[in-house]
N, C-alpha and C positions, 0 to 999 in steps of 0.2 A: 414126299416132302408132308410136314404135318402141317395144319394149319395153328397159327399163333393170332393171338387178340391183342395188337399191340395199341388199339384207338385210345388215345387220350380219353381221360373223363369228361364229363358234360356237366357245365353251370346250371344250375336252377334260375339264372336268370337274376333278375332285381336291378333296382337302381344304384346299387354299391359297387356291381360289378365295374372293375378298374377297367377291364377289355372292352365292355361298352361305351367307359366315360373317354376312350381315347376319340369318339366321333364328336364329345361334345368341343373338342380340342382340332378339328379339322383333318386328324390323321385316320384313316381306314386301316384298320386289321384285316391282314390277307394270312391263311393259313400255306404251311410251308410244308405240304405234305399231299401226298396220293395215295391212294388204297382204296382197293375194290370195296371192303364192307363199309368203309365210311361212308361211299355213296349211295350202297344197297339197304342198309339200314335204317336211313333216316336220321342217321344221328350228325350229318352235314347240316341237313335241316336244323337240328338243334342249334349247332355253333350258328348259324346267321340267326336265328330267334334270341336265342339267350345269350350269345357272348358279343352280337353286332357284328360279325364275318362280314367282309365284304368282296373276298376273291379269295384264289387259291393258284398257288404257285407249283411246278415239278421241275425236275431236273431228273439226268441220267441215274443219278445215286439215290434218288427219291424211289426212283422205275426199281431199280436193280433191288433194294430193298424188299418193297412190297412183294415183287415177282419170286426173288429167291426165298423168302420167308414164308412162303406160304404156299397153298394150295389152291386159292382163292382162283387162279387165271385158268386150272386145268382145261376148261370148257374150251378154250382155245388152244393151249397147248397142245391137249391130245386128242384135237379134232381131226377128221381127215381134211380138210383144207390146208391146215397148217403143213401136213405132209409135202403137200405142195410148194412150199416157201421156205424162203431162208430162215436163220433165225432173226436178222434185222425186219424182214418181212411179217412174221410173227409179230416181233415185240411193236410193230406200228400198230397192228390190229387191236393189241391189247391198249396201248398208250392212247390213240383214237377214240376207242369205245368209250375208256373212264374220262379223257377229257370229253368228248361229248357229252356225258351224263354230267358231269359236273357243271359243264355251262348250262344244261338246262334247270339244274337245281338253282343254279345264281340267276338264271332270265330274269324272276321278279325283281333281283336288285339291281340289275342292270337297267330295269325298265323305270324303277321306284327313284333312281339316282340319275334319272336321265343320263345313260350312258358312260358316267364317270366312275362305277364301280361294275362288280359283278364278271369279273375275268376270269380266267383259269390259263395256266401261259404252257406251253407245248415246247420244248426245247429241239432248233435243229440237231443234228447230228454233231457231238462234241469232236467229231473226226475232221470237222471242216471248218474248224475254229480259226484256220488262217487260209481259208479258199472263197474267196470274194463270190467266184463265179458257180461254185457250187454251194455256199450258203444262201443265196439270192433263190438257185432254183429249188432248194429243199423249203425255205421259206414260203416259197408261192404254193409249193406242191402241198404241203403240210394246213397250209391256209384253207386251201380249196378241198383238202380231204375232211378236213374237222367239219367245214360247211357251218359254222355259228358267228353269227356278229359279235359277240364275247369271248371269243378267245383273241388270245394273245402266242404271237410267235415270238419264242426268245433266240435272240443271237447274240453271242459275244461281242462285246466292245474291243475287240482287238484291232488295232490299224488297219488291219486286212477284211473286219466285219463292217466298219463303217460305212463304207461305198455299198455293201450290202442292204446295211440297215437303211442309207438313204434313198435309193430306189424302190425297196420294200414299201416305206413307208408313202413315196408317192404314186405306189400303186394302189394304196388305200389297205394295206395291211396292218393290224394293230401291232404293235413290234415291243417289246420286252427286251430294252438292252442290259444282258447281264456283265457280269465278273467286271463292275466298274470299280478302282480303287483310288483312281488319279483325280485332281480335280481339274487339270490339264484335258484328261480324257472324258470327265462329263463333259467339260464346256463344247468339245469336238463333236459330241452324242446331241447337243442340247442345238449345236449350229445345223445338225443333218437334219434333226425334226424340224426347225424353223423353215430350212431351206428346202425340204419336202412341200411343206406344207403350202409355201408361196409358189412354189412351182406350180401344183393343183389348184391354189387359187387363180393363176393364172393364165389358165388354160379353161377356166371357169367350171372346174370341177369340185363336189360336194367338201370340205374337211369338216363338218362338225361332226362326224360319225368318227374320227380316227382317233383312236386312244393307244399312248405309249407311255411308259414308265423308264428312268433310266434307273437300272437297279444297283444300288452302290453299297459294298460287302465292308462289314464296319470288322466284327472282333479279329477276322485272321489278320487285320493290321497290327492291332496290338499283338496278337501273339507273334507276329517276326519281329517287329520292333522291341518287344522286352527281352527277348532270343538274344537280340544287338544289344541290347544293354547288359543282358550277362555275359557277353562275350568280352565288353568292354570293360565292365570291374574286374575282371579277371588281370587286367594288366595298366589299370589306372590308378597310380599311387596319389595323386591330385586331391586335396578331401573336398574343393569346390567342385570338381570336375565330379566325383563321385556323387555329392550331394543334386548335381544337375541331374546325373543321368537318372537316379531314385525317383527325382522328383518327376520324371515323363511316365511313369507305369501306370498302364492302365488310361493314359491320357491322350494317346496320339488318334486313336481311331474316334474319336468322339468329336476332337478337335477338328480333324480333318474333315467329318461329315457336316460340321457349323457352318466350314468356312463354303463348305460344296452350296448350304443351303443358301446362304446369305449372296453366291453367287447367281442360283435358281431366281431368287427374289429379282436382283438385277436385270438378269435375261429375258422376264417373262413380267417387266414391270416398267419397260420401254416402250416408245411409241413402235418400234418394229412388231413389236409384240400385239401391241393396241389394234393396230391394223387386220392381223389375222384374228384378232379375239371377235371383230365386228364381223366378222364371215362366220361366226358360230365355232371357230376354232377351241378347242381345249388344251390347257396346258400338259406338258409332259411332266410329268410329278416324278419327284425323287421317290425312290421306293430303297429301304433301308432292308438288305438282306444281310446274313451272318450276324443274326441279332442274339445266339444262343450265346451263353459266356463260356469261353472255352479254360479260366483259369480260377480254379475253384476257390481262390482266394479274392476274387470280386464277389460284388453281388450279383446274383442270378437273375434278374432280372434289370441289370445297368443298361446294356445296350437299347432296350425299350424305354428304361424310364428318362433317360438322358438326351433322346431323341423325338419328342414328343413335340410337333410342329403344324400349322395348317397346312393344307393342300400336299402332304405326303403320305404314304404308304408304308406299313411295316408288316414283311412278311415273316412271321414267327414258327416257329418250330414245335410241333407240340407240347414237350416238357416247357420251356418256355412261355406258354400259354396258358400252362396250366398252374405255373409259378405266378405269372402275373396277374393272372385271376383271383389268384388267393393273396398276395401280398402286393402288388402294384401298385407303385404311388403316382399318382398324377398332376402334373405342372405342365406349362408353355416352355418347357426346356431347351428346345430346339435355337433360341433366339437369347436364352442367356449368355451374357460374359462371352459375347464373340469377341472382343478384346482379347482375353484370355485365350481363346483357341489361337488366336494369332499368335498370341506371345509363346503356348508351347509349340506352335511349328517352327518359330526361332528359335526355340531351346533346343530344337530335337538337329537343328543344324548345327548348331553351335557346339551340341555333344559329337559333332562328327560322324550321325546317323542321316544317311542321303534318304530323302522320302523318297527322291525319284526310283534308286536301286529297290527299294521295299515293292513300290506299286508295281514295279516291272516282273521283278519277282513273283508277286504275288497274281498279276493276269497270267504267266506262263505256266506255273503251277496250277492255278486253277483251272486253265484248259487241259491239263496231263489229267487231273483228279478226274475232272469228267470224262474224260477220256478211256482213263482205266476202269472205272463205274461202269463204264458202257460196255467195255469190252468184257468185263465180268458177267454183264447181266446178258450178254450175248451167247458166253460160252455157258451158264447155265440154261438158257433157252433152249439152244442146241442140242444139250446133252438131255431135257427134260422131253422135248418133240421130237428126240433123234431124227434132227436135220442138219446141213451142213452150218458150219456158224457165218 
C-alpha cells in the first residue's frame, strides 16, 4: 500500500469562521473522521484551535478507509506481535491507539467545557448490532481497554441494543447511541438514559460524569424518501398528488430532526430531568450524523445550516467541514418553523409514504453497511498482516 494524504485543509481561524460560529449558537462541531496522521501531525490540534472542533467520532467505515488507504498502520500490521493475533485483534490495537491519542488531544477541551465536550467515539463491532448480551460485554471491554474518561462507546440504537445501552449507562460508561432515524427510537433511547441515571442516583452513585449523545442520522432519510417519491411519480397521474410529492423533496430529514429536537426539549425540560440535573447530571444531547449532502442538487452544507440549535452536536465529515468553513451561513435554524416541519411529516403520510417503513429499513441497512465495511476492513488487515480473518 502507498500512503495517501486525505486530511482536509486547515482553517486560518478568525472571528468570521462559520465553524467556530456554531459555538455561539450552543452547537458543538465534531469531526466524523479518524486517521493516524491527523493525530500525529498536529493537524487535529489546529482544528481545535482554529475551527472550534469539540470532538471526534469513528465507525467501521471510517477506519476501513484509513487503514486500507494508507500504510500509516504498518508498524502494527507488520509487527511480530500482530502475527499472534487474528485480524480483529490487530484492528482493535490500531483503533484503541488512535482513540486513546485523540482522547488525549481533546483532554483540554474536556476539562475546559467541564466534561461537556472533548469526546472521541469508538464503536462496538457492527456484527453485534442485534445481540444485547454481546454488545454490552464489548462495550464494557472497550471502555476498560481505552481507559480514558472522554471516550464514548458507540452502540447502535437497535431494539436489541437498547437494553445494552441502558445497562452500560448505569455502569457509568459514556455512550454514543448510533443509527437513530425514527422519533420513536429516539424517545426510547432518551428513556434508557433517564432511567439509567435514576438507577445510579438511587444507589447513591455519581451521575455528574456520565456523558451520552443520541446520534440521529439525517441525509440518508432524504435519499431513501426521494427515491420513493421518484417511484410514486412514475405511476401517479393526479396533478395534485404529483405536486405534493415534489414538494417533499429534500424536506423530510430536516423536518424529522426538528420534531425530534422539540421532543428533546420536552424530555429535558420537565421535573423528572430537573431532579437529575440537581444531582449534577448533564443532558443527553442530540447529535446530527450523516450531515454530508448526498444529492448534488441540494446545497452542500444544507444539513449543517438547517440544524443549528442549542445543546446539540453536529458530527461533520471533512469535505463538509471545508465547505461550511468556506460558505456556511449561521442562524438558529433548528427551532424555525416547527409547525411547518409537522406539516411536512403529515404531507408525507398523505403522499402514501410510510415514515415507519423508511426508518425501519434505514436502521437495518445501516447496521449492514457498517458490518460490510468491517468485513472489508478485517479482510484487508488479514491480507496485509498475513493472519486469519
